[in-house]
C-alpha positions, 0 to 999 in steps of 0.5 A, a space after each residue: 131754380 133760376 131767380 136772377 141773372 147771377 144764377 142764370 146757370 140754373 136756367 140751362 135747358 129752360 125755354 126762352 120767350 120773346 116779350 109776346 110769349 112766342 117761344 124762341 128756343 132754349 138756353 144751352 150755355 153762358 159766358 162769364 168774366 173771370 170775376 164770375 159775372 155773367 156777360 152773355 148766354 147761348 140760345 138754341 134758336 128753333 133747333 137750327 140756330 145757335 146765338 150768343 145774346 148779351 145778358 143785358 137783353 135778357 130779363 126774368 119774368 113770371 112767365 120765364 126767361 125773356 129775350 128783349 128784341 135787338 130793335 126794342 133794346 136799342 130803341 130804349 137806349 136811344 130814348 133814355 139817352 135823348 131824354 137825358 141829354 135834352 134835360 141836361 141841356 135845358 138844365 144848364 141853359 136855365 142855370 146860365 140864364 139865372 147866372 148860377 154857373 160860370 160862363 166857362 162852365 156853361 160853355 164847356 158843359 154845353 159843348 160836350 152835351 151837344 157832341 153827345 147829342 150829335 152822336 146819339 142822333 146819328 144812332 137814332 137814325 139807324 135805330 128808326 131804320 131798323 124799327 121800320 124794317 121790323 115794322 115792314 116785316 110785321 106788316 107782311 106777316 099780318 097780311 099773310 095771316 089775314 090771307 090764310 084766315 080768309 082761305 080757311 074760312 072759305 074752305 070751311 063755308 064750302 064744306 071742304 073741312 070739318 069744324 074741329 080742325 077748322 076751329 083749331 087752325 083758326 084759333 092758332 092764327 087769331 092768336 098769332 094775328 093778335 100778337 103781331 098787331 101788338 108788336 106793330 103797335 109797340 114798334 110804332 110807339 117806339 118810332 113816335 117816342 124817339 121822334 118826339 124826343 128829337 123834336 123836344 126843345 133844348 131850352 124851354 126855360 130860357 125861351 120863357 125867360 127871354 119872353 119875360 125879359 122882353 116884356 119887362 123892357 118894352 111895357 107899352 107893347 102887348 106881350 106875346 105869349 109863347 107856349 113851348 112844348 
Protein backbone atom coordinates (compact mmCIF):
# COMPACT_ATOMS: atom_id res chain seq x y z
CA UNK A 1 0.00 0.00 0.00
CA UNK A 2 1.24 3.50 -0.88
CA UNK A 3 1.52 5.37 2.42
CA UNK A 4 4.25 7.96 1.82
CA UNK A 5 6.29 9.64 -0.89
CA UNK A 6 9.19 7.37 0.06
CA UNK A 7 7.09 4.34 -0.89
CA UNK A 8 5.63 5.86 -4.05
CA UNK A 9 6.83 2.80 -5.95
CA UNK A 10 4.03 0.88 -4.27
CA UNK A 11 1.59 3.21 -6.05
CA UNK A 12 2.46 1.94 -9.51
CA UNK A 13 -0.74 1.42 -11.47
CA UNK A 14 -2.76 3.49 -9.00
CA UNK A 15 -5.05 6.26 -10.27
CA UNK A 16 -4.09 9.93 -9.90
CA UNK A 17 -6.70 12.61 -9.21
CA UNK A 18 -6.68 16.39 -9.19
CA UNK A 19 -7.71 18.26 -5.99
CA UNK A 20 -11.33 18.25 -7.21
CA UNK A 21 -11.57 14.49 -7.54
CA UNK A 22 -11.23 14.33 -11.31
CA UNK A 23 -9.29 11.29 -12.46
CA UNK A 24 -6.24 12.30 -14.49
CA UNK A 25 -4.53 9.00 -15.20
CA UNK A 26 -2.29 6.39 -13.56
CA UNK A 27 1.21 6.22 -12.09
CA UNK A 28 3.26 4.08 -14.45
CA UNK A 29 6.84 4.75 -13.33
CA UNK A 30 9.03 6.89 -11.10
CA UNK A 31 12.49 8.44 -11.06
CA UNK A 32 14.92 8.41 -8.15
CA UNK A 33 18.38 9.78 -7.40
CA UNK A 34 21.36 7.58 -6.57
CA UNK A 35 20.53 7.88 -2.86
CA UNK A 36 17.08 6.41 -3.53
CA UNK A 37 15.19 9.66 -3.05
CA UNK A 38 12.14 9.87 -5.31
CA UNK A 39 12.31 13.04 -7.41
CA UNK A 40 9.52 12.52 -9.98
CA UNK A 41 6.82 10.17 -11.18
CA UNK A 42 5.56 9.33 -14.65
CA UNK A 43 1.84 9.58 -15.22
CA UNK A 44 -0.18 8.18 -18.08
CA UNK A 45 -2.70 10.97 -18.60
CA UNK A 46 -5.96 10.00 -20.22
CA UNK A 47 -4.39 6.94 -21.89
CA UNK A 48 -2.91 9.14 -24.62
CA UNK A 49 -0.19 11.21 -22.94
CA UNK A 50 2.77 10.51 -20.69
CA UNK A 51 4.18 13.21 -18.43
CA UNK A 52 6.94 13.43 -15.83
CA UNK A 53 5.73 15.20 -12.69
CA UNK A 54 8.02 16.55 -9.90
CA UNK A 55 7.36 14.77 -6.63
CA UNK A 56 6.72 18.15 -4.95
CA UNK A 57 3.42 18.37 -6.83
CA UNK A 58 2.23 15.03 -5.48
CA UNK A 59 0.46 14.54 -2.18
CA UNK A 60 -1.11 11.50 -0.62
CA UNK A 61 -4.64 11.95 0.68
CA UNK A 62 -7.35 9.66 1.95
CA UNK A 63 -8.86 9.59 -1.54
CA UNK A 64 -5.55 8.50 -3.07
CA UNK A 65 -2.73 10.12 -5.02
CA UNK A 66 -3.44 13.78 -5.74
CA UNK A 67 -1.64 15.88 -8.35
CA UNK A 68 -1.53 19.58 -7.49
CA UNK A 69 -2.08 21.65 -10.68
CA UNK A 70 1.01 23.50 -11.82
CA UNK A 71 -0.72 26.90 -11.60
CA UNK A 72 -1.72 26.23 -7.98
CA UNK A 73 1.71 24.89 -7.01
CA UNK A 74 3.41 27.97 -8.46
CA UNK A 75 0.88 30.27 -6.78
CA UNK A 76 1.54 28.71 -3.36
CA UNK A 77 5.29 29.16 -3.78
CA UNK A 78 4.90 32.82 -4.74
CA UNK A 79 2.47 33.46 -1.88
CA UNK A 80 4.82 31.92 0.68
CA UNK A 81 7.87 33.78 -0.65
CA UNK A 82 6.07 37.13 -0.75
CA UNK A 83 4.78 36.67 2.79
CA UNK A 84 8.22 35.69 4.13
CA UNK A 85 10.17 38.46 2.39
CA UNK A 86 7.67 41.16 3.36
CA UNK A 87 7.72 39.93 6.97
CA UNK A 88 11.52 39.96 7.07
CA UNK A 89 11.71 43.45 5.59
CA UNK A 90 9.22 44.71 8.16
CA UNK A 91 11.22 43.01 10.91
CA UNK A 92 14.56 44.57 10.04
CA UNK A 93 12.92 47.99 9.70
CA UNK A 94 11.49 47.63 13.19
CA UNK A 95 14.80 46.39 14.63
CA UNK A 96 16.66 49.26 12.97
CA UNK A 97 14.17 51.82 14.28
CA UNK A 98 14.84 50.47 17.79
CA UNK A 99 18.60 50.61 17.15
CA UNK A 100 18.86 46.87 17.82
CA UNK A 101 20.95 46.12 14.72
CA UNK A 102 23.96 47.91 13.28
CA UNK A 103 23.52 50.14 10.24
CA UNK A 104 25.78 48.04 8.00
CA UNK A 105 23.89 44.86 8.96
CA UNK A 106 20.55 46.55 8.28
CA UNK A 107 21.66 47.89 4.89
CA UNK A 108 23.11 44.55 3.82
CA UNK A 109 20.02 42.58 4.84
CA UNK A 110 17.66 45.11 3.28
CA UNK A 111 19.56 45.08 -0.03
CA UNK A 112 19.43 41.27 -0.25
CA UNK A 113 15.76 41.14 0.67
CA UNK A 114 14.82 43.85 -1.83
CA UNK A 115 16.70 41.95 -4.55
CA UNK A 116 14.75 38.81 -3.64
CA UNK A 117 11.53 40.80 -3.66
CA UNK A 118 12.25 42.07 -7.19
CA UNK A 119 12.81 38.52 -8.41
CA UNK A 120 9.67 37.14 -6.77
CA UNK A 121 7.56 40.04 -8.08
CA UNK A 122 8.68 39.19 -11.60
CA UNK A 123 7.75 35.56 -11.00
CA UNK A 124 4.47 36.71 -9.45
CA UNK A 125 3.51 38.43 -12.70
CA UNK A 126 4.01 35.20 -14.65
CA UNK A 127 2.06 33.18 -12.10
CA UNK A 128 -0.89 35.59 -12.17
CA UNK A 129 -0.94 35.40 -15.97
CA UNK A 130 -1.11 31.59 -15.78
CA UNK A 131 -3.84 31.77 -13.15
CA UNK A 132 -5.91 34.11 -15.32
CA UNK A 133 -5.32 31.88 -18.34
CA UNK A 134 -6.65 28.88 -16.42
CA UNK A 135 -9.51 31.02 -15.08
CA UNK A 136 -10.50 31.86 -18.67
CA UNK A 137 -10.41 28.16 -19.61
CA UNK A 138 -12.58 27.25 -16.63
CA UNK A 139 -15.07 30.01 -17.42
CA UNK A 140 -15.34 28.70 -20.98
CA UNK A 141 -16.05 25.22 -19.64
CA UNK A 142 -18.69 26.59 -17.28
CA UNK A 143 -20.40 28.33 -20.19
CA UNK A 144 -20.22 25.13 -22.26
CA UNK A 145 -21.74 22.99 -19.50
CA UNK A 146 -24.50 25.53 -18.85
CA UNK A 147 -25.27 25.55 -22.59
CA UNK A 148 -25.42 21.76 -22.66
CA UNK A 149 -27.70 21.65 -19.61
CA UNK A 150 -30.03 24.12 -21.27
CA UNK A 151 -30.20 22.03 -24.44
CA UNK A 152 -30.76 18.83 -22.46
CA UNK A 153 -33.62 20.31 -20.42
CA UNK A 154 -35.25 21.67 -23.59
CA UNK A 155 -35.13 18.26 -25.27
CA UNK A 156 -36.53 16.55 -22.17
CA UNK A 157 -39.43 18.95 -21.81
CA UNK A 158 -40.16 18.56 -25.52
CA UNK A 159 -40.48 14.80 -24.98
CA UNK A 160 -37.46 13.93 -27.12
CA UNK A 161 -35.66 11.86 -24.44
CA UNK A 162 -36.73 9.54 -21.64
CA UNK A 163 -36.46 10.49 -17.98
CA UNK A 164 -33.77 7.96 -16.95
CA UNK A 165 -31.09 8.95 -19.50
CA UNK A 166 -32.06 12.59 -18.95
CA UNK A 167 -31.46 12.40 -15.20
CA UNK A 168 -28.20 10.48 -15.69
CA UNK A 169 -26.82 13.07 -18.09
CA UNK A 170 -28.09 15.96 -15.97
CA UNK A 171 -26.41 14.55 -12.86
CA UNK A 172 -23.08 14.21 -14.67
CA UNK A 173 -23.17 17.80 -15.87
CA UNK A 174 -24.31 19.22 -12.53
CA UNK A 175 -21.36 17.57 -10.79
CA UNK A 176 -18.99 18.90 -13.44
CA UNK A 177 -20.44 22.38 -13.10
CA UNK A 178 -20.03 22.29 -9.33
CA UNK A 179 -16.37 21.29 -9.70
CA UNK A 180 -15.63 24.01 -12.27
CA UNK A 181 -17.28 26.65 -10.06
CA UNK A 182 -15.17 25.51 -7.10
CA UNK A 183 -12.01 25.63 -9.19
CA UNK A 184 -12.92 29.10 -10.46
CA UNK A 185 -13.38 30.32 -6.90
CA UNK A 186 -10.04 28.83 -5.81
CA UNK A 187 -8.17 30.44 -8.71
CA UNK A 188 -9.65 33.86 -7.95
CA UNK A 189 -8.63 33.46 -4.30
CA UNK A 190 -5.03 32.81 -5.35
CA UNK A 191 -4.98 35.89 -7.57
CA UNK A 192 -6.48 38.04 -4.80
CA UNK A 193 -4.05 36.68 -2.21
CA UNK A 194 -0.99 37.34 -4.38
CA UNK A 195 -2.14 40.89 -5.12
CA UNK A 196 -2.87 41.58 -1.44
CA UNK A 197 0.60 40.32 -0.48
CA UNK A 198 2.18 42.47 -3.17
CA UNK A 199 0.38 45.52 -1.77
CA UNK A 200 1.28 44.71 1.83
CA UNK A 201 3.30 47.57 3.40
CA UNK A 202 6.95 46.68 3.92
CA UNK A 203 7.35 48.33 7.30
CA UNK A 204 4.20 48.97 9.30
CA UNK A 205 6.19 49.22 12.53
CA UNK A 206 8.45 52.01 11.26
CA UNK A 207 5.46 54.02 10.02
CA UNK A 208 3.82 53.91 13.41
CA UNK A 209 7.13 54.75 15.06
CA UNK A 210 7.57 57.80 12.84
CA UNK A 211 4.03 59.00 13.63
CA UNK A 212 4.69 58.67 17.35
CA UNK A 213 8.02 60.53 17.13
CA UNK A 214 6.43 63.33 15.13
CA UNK A 215 3.71 63.79 17.71
CA UNK A 216 6.21 63.92 20.55
CA UNK A 217 8.35 66.57 18.83
CA UNK A 218 5.36 68.88 18.15
CA UNK A 219 3.02 68.50 21.13
CA UNK A 220 1.03 71.61 20.28
CA UNK A 221 -0.14 70.09 17.00
CA UNK A 222 -3.00 67.58 16.79
CA UNK A 223 -1.74 64.06 16.15
CA UNK A 224 -2.76 62.42 12.89
CA UNK A 225 -3.64 58.79 13.47
CA UNK A 226 -2.36 56.62 10.65
CA UNK A 227 -3.75 53.14 10.30
CA UNK A 228 -1.40 50.97 8.32
CA UNK A 229 -3.01 47.86 6.89
